[in-house]
C-alpha positions in Angstrom: 0.0 0.0 0.0 1.3 3.6 -0.7 2.6 5.4 2.3 0.5 8.3 3.4 2.5 11.6 3.7 1.6 14.2 6.3 2.0 17.7 5.1 3.8 20.4 7.0 5.0 24.0 6.9 8.5 23.4 5.5 8.0 25.3 2.1 6.1 28.0 3.7 8.7 28.6 6.4 11.3 29.2 3.7 9.3 32.2 2.7 8.4 33.3 6.2 12.1 33.5 6.9 12.5 36.0 4.2 9.7 38.1 5.5 7.0 36.8 3.1 4.1 35.8 5.5 1.2 35.7 3.1 2.1 32.5 1.2 -0.5 31.2 -1.3 -0.7 27.4 -2.0 -1.8 26.8 -5.5 -3.1 23.4 -7.0 -5.2 22.2 -10.0 -7.6 19.5 -10.7 -8.6 18.0 -14.1 -5.5 18.6 -16.1 -5.5 15.3 -17.6 -9.3 14.9 -18.2 -10.8 14.7 -21.8 -13.8 16.9 -20.8 -14.7 19.8 -18.6 -12.5 22.5 -17.2 -9.2 22.4 -15.5 -9.8 24.0 -12.0 -7.2 25.9 -10.1 -7.4 27.0 -6.5 -5.2 29.4 -4.6 -5.3 29.5 -0.7 -3.6 31.5 1.9 -3.8 29.9 5.3 -3.0 31.9 8.6 0.7 31.9 9.1 0.6 30.3 12.6 2.2 27.0 11.9 -0.9 25.3 13.0 -1.4 21.7 12.3 -4.3 21.1 10.0 -6.1 17.8 8.9 -5.7 19.0 5.3 -4.2 16.2 2.9 -3.7 15.8 -0.8 -7.2 15.3 -2.1 -6.1 12.0 -4.0 -5.6 10.4 -0.7 -9.2 11.0 0.5 -12.7 9.8 -0.1 -15.3 12.1 -1.7 -16.9 12.6 1.8 -13.6 13.4 3.4 -12.7 16.0 0.6 -16.0 17.7 1.1 -15.6 17.9 4.9 -12.1 19.2 4.7 -12.8 21.7 1.9 -15.4 23.2 4.2 -12.7 23.6 6.9 -10.5 25.1 4.4 -13.0 27.9 3.6 -13.6 28.5 7.3 -9.9 28.9 8.4 -8.4 30.5 5.2 -7.2 34.1 5.3 -8.4 34.2 1.6 -9.1 31.8 -1.2 -10.1 31.8 -4.9 -11.1 29.2 -7.5 -10.9 29.6 -11.2 -11.7 27.5 -14.2 -10.1 27.3 -17.7 -12.9 25.7 -19.9 -12.2 23.5 -23.1 -12.2 26.4 -25.5 -9.4 28.1 -23.5 -7.6 24.8 -23.2 -7.8 24.2 -26.9 -6.5 27.7 -27.6 -3.6 27.9 -25.1 -3.0 24.1 -24.6 -3.5 22.6 -21.2 -0.4 23.9 -19.5 -1.0 27.5 -20.7 -4.7 27.3 -19.7 -3.7 26.1 -16.2 -1.4 28.9 -15.8 -3.9 31.4 -16.9 -6.5 30.0 -14.4 -3.8 30.0 -11.7 -3.0 33.7 -12.3 -6.7 34.6 -12.3 -7.1 32.9 -8.9 -4.2 34.6 -7.5 -5.4 38.0 -8.7 -8.5 37.6 -6.7 -6.9 36.9 -3.3 -7.4 39.6 -0.8 -5.1 40.4 0.8 -2.8 39.5 -2.0 0.0 36.9 -1.7 3.6 37.7 -1.1 5.1 34.2 -2.2 3.8 31.0 -3.6 4.1 27.3 -3.1 2.7 25.2 -6.0 2.6 21.6 -7.1 5.4 21.8 -9.6 3.5 24.6 -11.5 6.2 27.2 -12.2 4.0 30.3 -12.5 5.3 33.6 -13.7 3.5 35.7 -11.1 6.3 38.0 -10.2 6.5 36.5 -6.7 9.0 34.3 -4.9 7.9 30.8 -5.6 8.6 27.1 -4.4 7.3 24.7 -6.9 8.3 21.1 -5.6 6.8 18.0 -7.0 4.1 16.4 -4.9 3.6 19.6 -3.0 0.0 18.7 -2.5 1.2 16.0 -0.2 3.9 18.0 1.4 2.5 21.5 2.1 -0.5 22.5 4.1 -1.3 25.4 1.8 -1.1 23.3 -1.4 -3.1 20.5 0.2 -5.8 23.0 1.1 -5.8 24.3 -2.5 -6.0 20.7 -3.8 -9.2 20.1 -1.7 -10.9 23.3 -3.1 -9.9 22.6 -6.7 -11.0 18.9 -6.6 -14.3 19.5 -4.9 -15.3 22.5 -6.9 -14.4 20.6 -10.2 -16.3 17.5 -9.1 -19.4 19.6 -8.4 -19.1 21.1 -11.8 -18.7 17.7 -13.5 -21.9 16.5 -11.7 -23.7 19.5 -13.2 -22.4 18.8 -16.6 -23.6 15.2 -16.2 -27.1 16.6 -16.0 -26.6 18.9 -19.0 -25.0 16.1 -21.2 -26.5 12.8 -20.0 -25.0 9.5 -21.0 -21.3 10.4 -20.9 -21.1 9.5 -17.2 -19.4 12.8 -16.2 -20.5 12.4 -12.6 -18.6 9.1 -12.3 -15.4 9.5 -14.2 -15.3 13.3 -14.0 -14.2 13.6 -17.6 -11.1 11.3 -17.5 -10.4 8.6 -20.0 -12.3 5.7 -18.4 -13.5 2.9 -20.6 -17.1 4.0 -20.1 -16.2 7.5 -21.1 -14.6 6.2 -24.4 -17.6 3.9 -25.1 -20.0 6.8 -24.6 -17.9 9.0 -26.9 -18.3 6.3 -29.6 -22.0 6.0 -29.0 -22.9 9.8 -28.6 -20.1 11.7 -30.2 -18.2 14.7 -28.9 -20.0 17.2 -26.6 -19.4 20.9 -26.4 -17.5 20.4 -23.1 -14.9 18.0 -24.7 -11.4 19.1 -25.2 -10.9 19.0 -29.0 -7.2 19.4 -28.9 -6.7 16.3 -26.7 -5.5 13.4 -28.9 -8.3 11.0 -28.2 -11.0 13.4 -28.9 -9.1 14.9 -31.9 -8.7 11.3 -33.3 -12.5 10.7 -32.9 -13.3 13.9 -34.6 -11.2 12.9 -37.5 -13.2 9.7 -38.2 -15.9 11.5 -40.2 -18.8 10.3 -38.2 -21.6 12.6 -36.9 -19.8 13.2 -33.7 -20.9 16.7 -32.5 -23.6 16.5 -29.8 -25.0 20.1 -29.3 -27.6 19.7 -26.6 -28.1 18.4 -23.1 -31.5 16.9 -22.4 
């Protein structure tokens, strides 16, 4: 079984020592999905070195994520969540769209951040930044952001499941599950699919009636 890692304040402390006390954690959800937005959250927790129950959202059940996301909203100094939808993803590519959504989220933080910790997302935000891999498992701030990004995106995908029934968005959340692939073959490509992603692009190239405009 994989070892569960407990986050701490190590990366935030590096910034605190330099006098940057409002450190925003940034994380995304949905980057590898075939449909729906990529969702980015930015969170500034109180710089009190308090221990929190926040964990990488991938280590938790849906119920645990919802509970902890509520706690993040209660204790955060400030937070914001932004989405980059398929049209923006197709225009900028997934990395560019993720960066754009992250910068929008950071711009909404009040008070503004003085430094950043991200999950290997090397943002050009004009701020001191730590961007280690697996930061969502190592940093309280990034774990908090991962909880908000994941729960808000999951909620959106459940809504999209109602708008575009048959694709199973509420279950697989837009990722490339076998059921999703089968639904695409049966129903075609919906307006919320990412046309620049290889599986969708290949399907569109087959010459079949693949565009499904509505949502019953």
